Structure formats: structure tokens, C-alpha cells
Residue, then its C-alpha position, 0 to 999 in steps of 0.5 A: m469596560s473602563k479605560m483602565v481596562e481598555e488601555a494597559r498603560h493605566i496599571w503601573i507597578l512600583s517595586e524593587r523585587p523582581e519576584f513582586i513585579s513578575g507575580i503582579s504582571s502575571e496575575l493582571r494578565r489573567y484578567g487581560i490586563e498588561a501593567c508597566l513599571f513606574d518611575t519618577e521620570t515617567y510620571k514627570t514626562s507623562s503624568p500617568q493616570g490609573i492605578l499605582i501598585v506599590d510594593a508595601v515592603l519599600a514603604g514599611s507598610r505606611a502610606d506616608e512613607v511611599p517613595v512616590s512623594l512627587v505623586t500629587d495627582s488625584d486621578l492616580r490611585i495607590f494601592y498597597l501590597k506586600e505580595p503579589l495578587t493571588g486570584s482576588t477578583e474583588l481586588i481587581t474589581d475595586m481597582a477598576s472601580s477606582v478609576s471608573g468615570p461617570g456613566e461607566k457600568p457598575d461593578k458587577y458588570e465590570s466583573a462580568l467583563f473581566t471574567l469574559n476576557a479571562m475566559v476568551r484568553s484561556l481559550n486562545r492559549t497556545l496549548d495542546y488542543r486536548s487541554v484547551l477545554p479542561m483549562a477553560l472550565e477550570e477558569l470558569m469555575e475558578r471565576y464563579g466559585c464553582r465546585h462541580l461542573a459538567m459539559l454535555a455535547l452532541e455526539g454521534d449520528d443520533s444527536r443525543l447529549s452525553v458527558v464530555h467533561h466533568r469536574g468534581i462530580g461524584r460517582k452516583p451523580l454521574e450514574v444518574m446523569s448517564s441513565w436512561e432517565g437522566e439523559r431523557v431529561y437533560n435532552k428535554v431541557f436542552r431542546e425545549v427550554l435551553t433553545v429559547v433561553d441561553v441561561i437557565e438557573r434552578e429558580l427560573l427552571h421551577r417557574l418555567s416547568p411544573q417537572a422542574s422539581w423531578w428534574s432538580k433531582l436529576m440535575d443535582i450534580a452537587g449531590g444534594n438530591g434536588k436540594s442544591d443550586f444549579i445553573l445551565f447555559t447553552l453551548k453554541s456554534n454558528h448560533k446552532p446549539v451544540g451542547m450545554v454546561i451545568m454548574g452545581y452549588e452546594r448553597p443557593r446562589s443569586w445571579s445577576a443579568e450581568d452574570k447571565e450575559c456573561l455566561s451566554i457569551i462564554g457558552l458561545q465561546l466554548g461552543l466554537t471551541l468545542e466544535n473546533l476541537n470536534l473539526f480538529d478530531r475529524v482532521q485528524v481521522a481523515r489525516h490518519e486515514w490519508e497516511t495509512t492509505v493514500d500516502s502508502m500507495e505506490d500510485m501518485v495521488f494529488f488534489a488540485d482545486s478549481e484554480g489548479l493548485v495542488q491542495r494535497a499530495n502523497e509521498a509517491l508524487a513527491s518522490y517521483i518528481g524529486l521535490e520535498f513533500g511540502s514544496v509540492i503543495g500550493k504549486p499549479y499542478y501543470e508545473v508539478l507534472g509538466s517537467r516529467l509528464p507532458l500533461e496539459d491542463q485541458p483534461c483537468r478543465r473538461v473534468l471541472k466543466s462536465g463533472v465526468s471522470e476521464i482516463l488517459e495514458v501519457e508518456d514521460l521524458e524517460g519513456r515511462i508510461f503512465r495512466v492517469n485517472l481524473c475524477p471531479y471532487l464534488d462539493g455540498e452542492g454537487r458541483a466539481s470544486g477540484v480534480v483528484h488525480v491518481v497516476r499509476d506507472i503502467t510501464e511494466e504492465k504495457t511491456l507484459i501486455r506487448l510480450e504476451e501479444e508477441k507471444r501470442q503471434l509467435q504461437e500462431l505463427d509456430r502453429l501455422k508452421s507446424r500445420f504447413m510442415a505436417s500438411v506438406t510432409h504428409e503429402l510427400k510421404t504418399p508418392l514416396n511410399a509409391i516410389i519405394g514400392f515400385s523400385e522394390l518390385m522392379l529390383a525383385g524382377t516382378y516386371g521382368e529382367v533388368s539390365d545391370r545399368q538399370l539395377k544401379y539406378l533402381e538401387n539408387i531410387h530406392t535408397s534415396g527414397g528411403h532416406l528421404l522417407s526417413l527425414i520426413t518421418d522425423i519431421l512428422d514425429y517432431i511436429r506431432l511432439e510440439a503439438e502435444e498431439s502424441g501421448l505416450d502409451k506406457e507399460d512396463i519394459d525390461i531395458d536389457a530386453l529393448i536394447f537386445s531387439t533393438l540392436d538385432l534390427m541394426r546388426q545388418d547396417a553395422e555389418t555393412r558399415g564394418v563397425e563392431l557393435e557391442y552391448k554390455a548389460a548392467e549387473r542387476p536388471a532394470m525395469v521401466n514404465a515407458d512407451l516401448r515404440r518411442i525408447r526404441q526410437v531414442l535407441f534407433n536415433l543414438v545408435s544410428n547417429a553413432l554408426k553414421f560418424t564411426d569409420r570402418g573398423g571402428r567400435v559402438s558400444l552400449r551399457t546400462s547402469s542403474g542406481r539412485g532411482e533411474v537407469v542410465v544408457e550410454v551409447e559410445d563410439t570411436g568416431v570423429g567427436v564433437a567440440p565442446e562449443d557445439q555440444e550445447k547446440i547438438f540437441r537443437e532442432f534442425t542443427q548439424v555441427g561440424e563439416e563432416a555432419r553436414a556432408k552426411g546429410g540429415t534434417g538435424l532432428g534425431l537428437a532433438l527429437s530423442k531429447r524430447l522424448v527422454e524428457l517426456h518420460g521424466g529422464r534426461i539426456w547429455i553428451r561427453s566428447e572430445p574431437g577425434e576421440g569419439s562421443v558417449f551419448s547418455f540418457s536416463l529414465p526413472l526406474n519402475r522396479q528392480v527384478n531379482e537378479e538371479k531370475a533376470r540373469g537366468e532368462r538372458g543367460a550367461d553371455s550378455r555380449i553382442t558383437t557384430t564385425 
């Protein structure tokens, strides 16, 4: 290329019109040329050489009136223009030729260099990446006067050519190109011809292959059915063919060696650009996949290279360490984590050296526990070039595991406790039964007469043994319920009949205590499906508890009512009552509230056992009480069915009231 093209100071513009100066400068930049404004002072001090473009409007379109009379150096060529350039390659070539010196390339070579320079500039423009190739191809078509162009590139795993860009091609030629025969021919020419010669025009293709006449019909993108002219050139990336370009002409065109050399270089530039755009697409896809997967993960993920510098990280990591996302990249990974996680660099180096993954657990300064997975990232040669870190917060997981283990240990202890208590109480019942049985025989005089003093002691032995047996029985019942060893043997039960029979058993105890015992049945009888023995045990516990804490002359009343799918049994006494703060505790195991309760003795299991039995039936139990005003213990059971009111009353009789004094 001439010195004028190489050095932008050799192009000068003389004009007073801003639009003329802007237009000329813009057009020259398309050819890789930068121009400067000319003035006489510049000429006097530097004696410029090259080309001077003069606004002919200022000169009245006459050379002798050009206001540069001081210009006498024959090395300064003058061109007169009224308007800015409009893409005239010939004029630019003439301007370059006018300053060509001895030994420089001829005009055609200069034109090719101008074209190549313009193509390179178009490919290097800062534009949207999708616009680079189309604009470069338009530039190529303008430079070579081409109206029909197609770019084909290798795509997919089968590495076959397919059209990626086209300009000025009709529907029918496109269908021919995309047909099976068209694809076969284009691939054959690409692999067998263009891999040997970078640029092939129609005439040369006919000389190289006897099939060229048939190929020409398939390659005639100008629509001439094989008669139109065309030229093909290879696209290369890193000396590897990646595609080709075909330019079609409706009339024959000759191609110089300089043109072919220029197209070969353009093919290299376009190939590199095409490959870069493909890489850019893959990077965009990978980035999108990262954003939709890794960035959306709650786990912290980052990649550190062989130098330990973080090259990629997700949002979770930046959020955890409290840094801006961009601030994480490029930092040593031990700095990124070191302030929060005491993670030394030895595990990372071990993974890099061995190529084997590692898993470790670390705890940060706030007591949170993390599981860190370190996986080697292998390059194309199978060597570890970095380490991928996946950091998961397992604090809650560890807490749950610890709680589960504690729960398991407590369950085991509870099981051992239940087995121990069941074994002990069972072993206690055997001698107690003997004590109670023999004391009864002695009290009955089976073994002879006993004195009054002996009788008193025997009664104490019998009473204490019975009390102790009752306590042991309560403990055994509760243990069986806790171990879920006691199933329910359900049957249809008339709740009124059950209460009548239970009160008959307790009448003597009430008379002994001097307490009135009464029962008022519901107006409508109720049937429940329940375990008769267990519900009788609940009634016995509640009534016994009421009798125990009711003074002589007091009253214990039972009532039943039904509605809303359940029957409610109430046991009311006129005893000491229960303080509000103790009412929640009273149903707990081994709990006795108040001094009087502790003085009366017992295991504190009666109410807890009753609550468990009622709940096993799908019911509920509760208390209403005021200190000094007595208590009302109530429990409910789901109704099974309601019998005919008259029939039930007829079976029970008119008087449903029992009174024991």
C-alpha cells in the first residue's frame, strides 16, 4: 500500500462547509484513511505532500480560482469536488495512484488492499454481535459489485454445510441449495476443491472437474440456471475450514490474482469472526445455563483455577460473604472464605495434585456448619486445571440429626424404664396377692380365732396390701398404654347402663365415707362403641377421685348429656377443688397437686391414665374447678347411635336417680 494510505496525514481537506468536511472524512474512514484539515499556515510550516481535496464550491468550479495559490509543490495532488464522496472506489484508487511512487503495486492491488482494509474495519466495529457478519457481507457485496451472496458454515455434530446468511437470493435458488442434491454438491466442492484452493471461480471450477457443468446449475444463486457467473472462497479459522461464501453475478466477471488473494484473506477474517460468534453463542448458552441452574442454587458454588483465584461464583456465595458479586472474581479463594470459614488451602492443593474429589465439614465463626465438596476440573488432557467448590449449609441438617439421635436415645431409655417398671411391678403383684389372700383367710377365722389386737393388725395388712395392689395395677395399666401393648376391645355400650353398674360397685365405698352419690341420666339415651372395661376404669377413677377429696356429708353427682355427635359424662363433687394454675398439671403422670392430695397418697396416675384411655377412644377430658367450691371432671365419647327415647326409658324405668348416703 502507498505511503498515502499508510500515513493519514497525506490526505487533506480544504473547505468551509462542515457538511462537506464531515462527509469526506466519513467516507475516507470507510477505506481506512484519516484526513486532516488544510490551511496555509500548515502548508508554510510543514510543506505537506499527498492529496488535497478541495471544495469546488469555494473555487467556483475553476482550478485557477482555488484559494491555495501558495501551493506550488508538485508532490501535492489536488482534486476538486462539489459534494462529499459517495462510495466511489475508482476515485479513491485514482487518488492513491496519484501519489504512488516507483516500485509500488499497480492500481488493482491497491484497490484490493483498500477493500481488505474496509472489510477488517467493518468486522472490528463496536456493534451488536449479531450485526457484525451481515454488515461485513454487505460491505463485501458493495466492494465487489455483487447482488447475490450466500454464506455456508459447518453446523451440528454431522459437520455438514448449511446456509447461515444470504443476500439477494430468490426462493427457488434457496430451495435448490437446501435440497439433498444441493447439499451433497456443496459439501463435495467444499471438501474436495476448496480444501486445496482457497478461491474458485466458475471458469476454474469447470477446468478442474468434469462435473462442474452440473454443479453450476446448483450453484447458480443468481437464478441463471447454470449460466450465471459465481466465485467461491473458503472461510478458515486457525487454518481449519469452517465454511464458504459464494457470490453470484448475472454477467460474466473476471478475477485478478490480487482479487483472489484479497478474498482468501477476507475468508480468513470472516472465518475467524464466524468462529468467534459461534463461541460467543456457546458462551451465552453456558452463561444462561449457569444463571438458570447454579445461580439459582441455595448452595454456594465457585470455581478456583490452579493458582487458587476465583474465576466463577454464584450469587449465593456473594450474598453469604457480603460482597458485591463482581468483587468476588479474581480473589484468592482462601480470602473469599477465610474471613468466614476456617478453610485452609491444603485440601484444594491436594485435589489439584491428586485429581480426586474430597468432602469436608467446616464451621464458621458464627457456629454454622458447612459441607464443602471439592471436585477437580479436568482440562482436555485430563489434568486438573482448577477446583469446583460446592458449599452447603448443613446446620439445620446437623441439628435434626442430633435431635433424632437424642430422641432415639430417649425412646430407648423410656423403653428400658417401661420394661424395668413392668418387670418390678409384676414381681411385686405375686407376693402382694399372697399377702392379701392369707390376710383375708386369717380375718375370716379359717386358721382359728384371732384376738382383737391381732384382728386390728390383720385389717391394716389387708387394707395396705389392697392399696398397694391398686397402685401397682395403675402403673402396669399405664405402662401397657405407653408401650401400645393394650388394644381396645370395642363393643356397643349403653352409657347409662354402664354408669348404673359402676355406681353399684362403688356404693359401699360412698356409704363408708358418708358421701351422697347420685346420677342423673340424659333425657335421650346414648349408645357408644367403646371398650367396656376401659370406660368403666375411667368412671371408677373419676368417681374414686371425687369420693377421696369430698368430706363426709358432701355429694358426688354424675350427669350425662348428648349432642353434636358426642356424649358427655360429668362427675361433680363438693370437695376441696383445684387451683387454676394446677388444672393443666393434674392430668400429667405421677403428678399430685396440693397438700391434701399428697396427704391422701396415690401414684398420681389415675387421671393421666383416664385421659389416655378417653383419647384412645377419640374423646377428650377436662376439668372445671374453683378452690373450696368443688370440681367438675368431664369427658366425652363419640356417639355410635341413639336409641329410641321411649324404649330406653321403658328399660330403665321412670326413676333414674340413685342416692347413697
